C-alpha positions in Angstrom: 77.7 80.4 22.8 76.9 82.5 25.8 74.7 81.3 28.6 71.1 82.6 28.5 69.6 83.2 31.8 65.9 82.7 32.4 63.9 84.9 34.7 63.8 83.4 38.1 60.0 83.1 38.4 59.8 81.1 35.2 62.7 78.8 36.3 61.1 78.2 39.5 57.8 77.4 37.7 59.4 74.9 35.2 61.6 73.0 37.6 58.7 71.3 39.5 57.0 70.5 36.2 60.1 68.9 34.8 60.7 66.8 37.9 57.1 65.8 38.3 56.8 65.2 34.5 59.5 62.6 34.5 57.9 60.7 37.4 54.4 60.9 35.9 55.5 59.5 32.6 56.9 56.3 34.2 53.6 55.7 36.3 51.4 56.6 33.3 53.0 53.9 31.1 52.2 51.1 33.6 48.6 52.3 34.2 47.8 52.6 30.5 49.2 49.0 29.9 46.9 47.6 32.6 44.0 49.7 31.3 44.6 48.3 27.8 44.8 44.7 29.1 41.4 45.2 30.8 39.9 46.8 27.7 41.1 43.8 25.7 39.5 41.5 28.2 36.3 43.6 27.9 36.3 43.4 24.1 36.9 39.6 24.2 34.1 39.1 26.6 31.8 41.3 24.4 32.7 39.1 21.4 31.9 36.0 23.4 28.6 37.4 24.6 27.7 38.3 21.0 28.7 34.8 19.7 26.6 33.1 22.4 23.6 35.3 21.7 23.9 34.4 18.0 24.2 30.7 18.7 21.2 30.9 21.0 19.1 32.6 18.3 20.1 30.1 15.7 19.3 27.2 18.0 15.9 28.8 18.8 15.1 28.7 15.1 16.0 25.0 15.0 13.9 24.2 18.1 10.9 26.1 16.7 11.2 24.2 13.4 11.3 20.9 15.3 8.4 21.6 17.6 6.4 22.9 14.7 6.3 19.5 13.0 7.2 17.0 15.7 5.3 16.2 18.9 7.3 13.1 19.8 8.9 12.6 23.2 12.3 13.3 21.7 11.1 16.6 20.3 9.5 17.6 23.7 12.7 16.6 25.5 14.8 18.7 23.1 12.5 21.7 23.7 12.8 21.3 27.5 16.6 21.0 27.3 16.7 24.2 25.2 14.7 26.0 27.9 17.3 24.7 30.4 20.1 26.2 28.3 18.1 29.4 28.1 18.2 29.8 31.9 22.0 29.0 32.0 22.6 31.6 29.3 20.6 34.2 31.2 22.8 33.5 34.3 26.2 33.8 32.5 24.9 36.8 30.5 23.9 38.6 33.7 27.3 37.9 35.3 28.9 39.3 32.2 26.8 42.4 32.3 27.5 42.9 36.0 31.2 42.6 35.3 31.0 45.3 32.6 28.9 47.6 34.7 31.2 47.1 37.7 34.3 48.5 36.0 34.5 51.9 34.3 37.7 51.6 32.2 37.4 55.1 31.0 37.9 56.7 34.4 40.8 59.1 34.6 41.7 57.9 38.1 41.6 54.2 37.2 44.5 52.7 39.2 46.4 49.5 38.4 44.6 47.4 41.0 41.2 48.3 39.6 42.3 47.6 36.1 43.6 44.2 37.1 40.4 43.4 38.9 38.4 44.4 35.9 40.6 42.3 33.6 40.1 39.2 35.9 36.3 39.6 36.2 35.9 40.1 32.4 38.2 37.2 31.6 36.2 35.0 33.9 32.9 36.2 32.3 34.3 35.4 28.9 35.4 31.9 29.9 31.8 31.2 31.2 30.3 32.5 28.1 32.6 30.3 25.9 31.9 27.2 28.0 28.2 27.6 27.7 28.5 28.3 24.0 30.5 25.0 23.6 27.8 23.1 25.4 25.2 24.8 23.3 26.9 23.8 20.1 27.2 20.1 21.2 23.5 20.2 22.0 22.7 21.7 18.6 24.7 18.9 17.0 22.7 16.2 18.8 19.6 17.6 17.3 20.7 16.8 13.8 18.3 13.9 13.1 15.3 15.8 14.5 16.2 18.9 12.7 16.7 17.1 9.4 13.3 15.4 9.7 11.7 18.7 10.5 13.3 20.5 7.7 12.2 17.8 5.3 8.6 18.3 6.4 8.9 22.0 6.2 10.3 21.8 2.7 7.3 19.6 1.7 4.8 22.0 3.2 4.5 24.7 0.5 4.7 22.3 -2.5 2.2 20.0 -0.9 -0.3 22.8 -0.4 0.2 24.1 -3.9 -0.1 20.6 -5.5 -3.5 20.2 -3.6 -4.7 23.5 -4.9 -3.7 22.7 -8.5 -5.3 19.3 -8.2 -8.6 20.9 -7.2 -8.4 23.3 -10.1 -7.7 20.3 -12.5 -10.7 18.4 -11.1 -13.0 21.4 -11.5 -11.8 21.8 -15.1 -12.4 18.1 -15.8 -15.9 18.3 -14.4 -16.7 21.4 -16.6 -15.4 19.5 -19.7 -17.7 16.5 -19.1 -20.7 18.7 -18.3 -20.1 20.4 -21.7 -20.7 16.9 -23.2 -24.1 16.6 -21.6 -23.0 14.5 -18.6 -24.1 15.7 -15.2 -21.4 14.0 -13.1 -23.5 14.8 -10.0 -21.7 12.3 -7.7 -18.3 13.6 -8.7 -19.4 17.2 -8.2 -20.6 16.3 -4.7 -17.2 14.7 -3.9 -15.4 17.8 -5.2 -17.7 20.2 -3.2 -16.9 18.2 0.0 -13.3 19.2 -0.4 -14.1 22.9 0.0 -13.8 23.0 3.8 -10.5 21.2 3.5 -9.2 23.9 1.1 -10.3 26.5 3.6 -8.2 24.9 6.3 -5.2 24.7 3.9 -5.5 28.4 3.2 -5.6 29.1 6.9 -2.1 27.7 7.0 0.2 25.6 9.2 0.3 28.2 11.9 -3.3 27.4 12.8 -3.4 23.7 12.1 0.2 22.6 12.5 2.7 21.4 9.9 2.1 17.7 10.0 -1.7 18.1 9.9 -1.5 20.5 7.1 0.8 18.2 5.0 -1.6 15.3 5.8 -4.6 17.4 4.7 -2.8 18.5 1.5 -2.0 14.9 0.6 -5.5 13.8 1.3 -7.0 16.6 -0.8 -4.5 15.9 -3.6 -5.4 12.2 -3.6 -9.2 12.8 -3.6 -9.1 15.6 -6.2 -7.0 13.5 -8.5 -9.5 10.7 -8.1 -12.3 13.1 -9.1 -10.3 14.4 -12.1 -9.4 10.9 -13.3 -13.0 9.6 -13.0 -14.3 12.7 -14.7 -11.9 12.3 -17.6 -13.0 8.6 -17.9 -16.7 9.3 -17.6 -17.4 9.7 -21.4 -15.7 6.4 -22.1 -17.5 4.8 -19.1 -20.9 5.9 -20.3 -20.1 4.5 -23.8 -18.9 1.2 -22.3 -22.1 0.9 -20.2 -24.2 1.4 -23.3 -22.2 -1.3 -25.2 -22.6 -3.8 -22.3 -26.3 -3.2 -22.2 -26.6 -4.1 -25.8 -24.3 -7.1 -25.4 -26.0 -8.5 -22.4 -29.4 -8.2 -24.0 -28.2 -10.1 -27.0 -26.7 -12.8 -24.7 -30.0 -13.1 -22.8 -31.8 -13.7 -26.0 -29.3 -16.3 -27.1 -29.5 -18.2 -23.9 -33.3 -18.2 -24.1 -33.0 -19.8 -27.6 -30.6 -22.4 -26.3 -32.7 -23.1 -23.2 -35.5 -24.2 -25.5 -33.3 -27.0 -26.7 -32.7 -28.4 -23.2 -36.0 -30.4 -23.1 -35.2 -32.5 -26.2 -31.8 -33.2 -24.7 -33.3 -34.2 -21.4 -35.7 -36.5 -23.2 -32.8 -38.2 -24.9 -31.0 -38.6 -21.6 -34.1 -40.1 -20.0 -34.6 -42.5 -22.9 -31.0 -43.8 -23.0 -29.6 -43.6 -19.4 -30.6 -44.3 -15.9 -32.2 -41.6 -13.7 -29.0 -41.1 -11.8 -27.4 -39.8 -15.0 -29.8 -36.9 -15.5 -32.1 -36.3 -12.5 -29.9 -33.3 -11.3 -30.6 -31.6 -14.7 -34.4 -32.0 -14.9 -35.1 -28.5 -13.5 -32.7 -26.7 -15.8 -35.3 -25.5 -18.4 -37.6 -23.7 -15.9 -34.6 -22.4 -13.9 -33.1 -21.0 -17.1 -36.4 -19.2 -17.9 -36.6 -17.8 -14.4 -32.9 -16.6 -14.5 -33.3 -15.0 -17.9 -36.3 -13.1 -16.7 -34.4 -11.9 -13.7 -31.6 -10.8 -15.9 -33.9 -9.0 -18.2 -35.5 -7.1 -15.3 -32.0 -6.1 -14.0 -31.2 -5.0 -17.5 -34.2 -2.6 -17.5 -33.0 -1.2 -14.2 -29.5 -0.8 -15.5 -30.9 1.1 -18.6 -32.8 3.4 -16.3 -29.7 4.0 -14.2 -27.8 4.7 -17.4 -30.4 7.2 -18.5 -30.4 8.9 -15.1 -26.5 8.9 -15.2 -26.3 6.9 -12.1 -23.1 5.2 -13.3 -22.2 3.2 -10.2 -25.7 1.8 -10.0 -25.7 0.9 -13.7 -22.3 -0.8 -13.4 -23.4 -2.8 -10.3 -26.7 -3.9 -12.0 -24.8 -5.0 -15.1 -22.5 -7.1 -13.0 -25.5 -8.8 -11.5 -26.9 -9.5 -14.9 -23.7 -11.0 -16.1 -23.5 -13.3 -13.0 -27.1 -14.5 -13.7 -26.4 -15.2 -17.4 -23.1 -16.9 -16.6 -24.9 -19.3 -14.2 -27.8 -19.9 -16.7 -25.4 -20.4 -19.6 -23.5 -23.1 -17.6 -26.7 -24.8 -16.6 -28.0 -24.8 -20.2 -24.7 -26.2 -21.5 -24.6 -28.9 -18.9 -27.4 -31.0 -20.5 -25.7 -31.1 -23.9 -22.3 -31.7 -22.3 -23.7 -34.5 -20.2 -25.2 -36.3 -23.1 -22.0 -35.9 -25.1 -19.8 -37.3 -22.3 -22.2 -40.2 -21.5 -22.4 -41.2 -25.2 -18.6 -41.2 -25.5 -17.9 -43.2 -22.3 -20.7 -45.7 -23.0 -19.3 -46.3 -26.4 -15.7 -46.6 -25.2 -15.1 -46.9 -21.5 -11.5 -48.0 -21.8 -10.3 -44.6 -22.9 -11.5 -43.1 -19.6 -10.1 -46.0 -17.6 -6.7 -45.8 -19.3 -6.6 -42.0 -18.8 -7.2 -42.5 -15.1 -4.7 -45.4 -14.7 -2.1 -43.3 -16.4 -2.6 -40.5 -13.8 -2.2 -43.0 -10.9 0.9 -44.6 -12.4 2.5 -41.2 -13.1 2.0 -40.3 -9.4 3.4 -43.7 -8.3 6.5 -43.3 -10.4 7.1 -39.8 -8.8 6.6 -41.3 -5.3 9.3 -43.9 -6.0 11.8 -41.6 -7.5 15.0 -41.8 -5.4 13.4 -44.2 -2.9 13.3 -47.9 -2.4 9.9 -47.8 -0.7 7.3 -45.0 -1.1 6.4 -42.6 1.7 3.3 -44.0 3.4 1.8 -40.5 3.2 1.9 -40.9 -0.6 1.4 -44.6 -1.0 -1.8 -44.8 1.0 -3.9 -42.3 -1.0 -2.6 -43.8 -4.3 -3.5 -47.3 -3.1 -7.0 -45.9 -2.2 -7.2 -44.4 -5.7 -6.5 -47.7 -7.4 -9.2 -49.4 -5.3 -11.6 -46.6 -6.0 -11.0 -46.9 -9.8 -11.5 -50.7 -9.6 -14.8 -50.2 -7.8 -16.0 -47.7 -10.4 -15.2 -50.1 -13.2 -16.9 -52.9 -11.4 -20.0 -50.7 -11.0 -20.5 -50.7 -14.7 -21.6 -54.3 -14.7 -25.3 -54.8 -15.0 -28.1 -53.9 -17.3 -28.3 -50.2 -16.6 -24.9 -48.9 -15.5 -24.6 -45.5 -13.9 -22.2 -44.0 -16.4 -22.4 -40.6 -14.7 -21.3 -42.0 -11.4 -18.4 -43.7 -13.3 -17.3 -40.4 -14.8 -17.5 -38.5 -11.5 -15.5 -41.3 -9.8 -12.7 -41.3 -12.4 -12.5 -37.6 -12.2 -12.2 -37.8 -8.4 -9.5 -40.4 -8.7 -7.4 -38.2 -11.1 -7.8 -35.3 -8.7 -6.5 -37.5 -5.8 -3.5 -38.5 -7.8 -2.8 -34.9 -8.8 -2.9 -33.8 -5.1 -0.3 -36.5 -4.3 1.9 -35.2 -7.1 1.6 -31.7 -5.8 2.4 -32.7 -2.3 5.5 -34.6 -3.3 6.8 -31.7 -5.4 6.2 -29.2 -2.6 7.9 -31.5 0.0 11.0 -32.0 -2.2 11.1 -28.4 -3.2 11.2 -27.4 0.5 13.8 -30.0 1.3 15.9 -28.7 -1.7 15.7 -25.1 -0.4 16.7 -26.2 3.1 19.7 -28.0 1.7 
């Protein structure tokens, strides 16, 4: 092949380009590598900045949840620590931004030294961002118990408010149902109306009143509304029960009046056959019975009026008073007949009462000696006193007009003393057995 000669001006023009091009390619390779390393450092720092920003936003949500429901010193300290982290994050973020702004990696004339300085500054900024992020994550982990408690309360908030609202609706429906049966339920209606302002505060939300206070208010409204609903549902049965008790107590008052009329003949028999000590505490029973029955009948009339006016609480309270009056009167009226019966029995056969009392003493003595060669003085002394007391009671029956009632009260007291000793022994041994 022949040699092709180029025109001289073109050869002269290409020669410097070829020479310079060879040298430029070698320098361009080193510069681009340093520029790429700096760009990688910049990208890594940007990723670290983004991760720290994300971690801070997540932690801010946690702190807001904690402070919304918790005002304890621990929660306040956590919020203060978070503010401290915020200042540190601002500082390292500003240094990162300064590093980015200080180095334009897209400059055509970026030399190797500038690229190296950019890489160093950006790497240092990334390391600071990573270090603060690690500390922030450790702090977030330490908030676990506080955050769990806060999340539990926040999870309760909406259901608690909704349950309170539903309870109010149910109470209102129950009131409407009893009113349809002709029962006014004024007191229940007033209690339900008093919950209106509380419902308004619930509707205003936790943002205005706080999560703990809103949950407490919702629970309180729920409890009170359920109480109104339950009482409203029970009201028809309560009204019917009050009516039945009115009839029953009237009948009982009449029966006690009839029985009280028989007390005078019984007292006459007691006076004729026994000493004054046996009956003098009963001599006012007839007039006391009449007075108590009159009081009971007056209270029954008041209870009937309260029932007619649907004042259920007043009616219930009055009926309780009537029952207490009739119980006491019934016991007093029965006492005369019981007294005569017991006195007749013991005067006919005193030995049965004596034997019954001696048996109680011996039973306590046997228990006191169980497992011992000598009894404990704490038990022996009261039992010895009981024996002596029984002997005195028996001796007191000697004479023309024995006080049989004193004898009966003494033997009863002796049996009670023996029973107390038995109880004390069992408690003492039970305690010792437990200790062993």
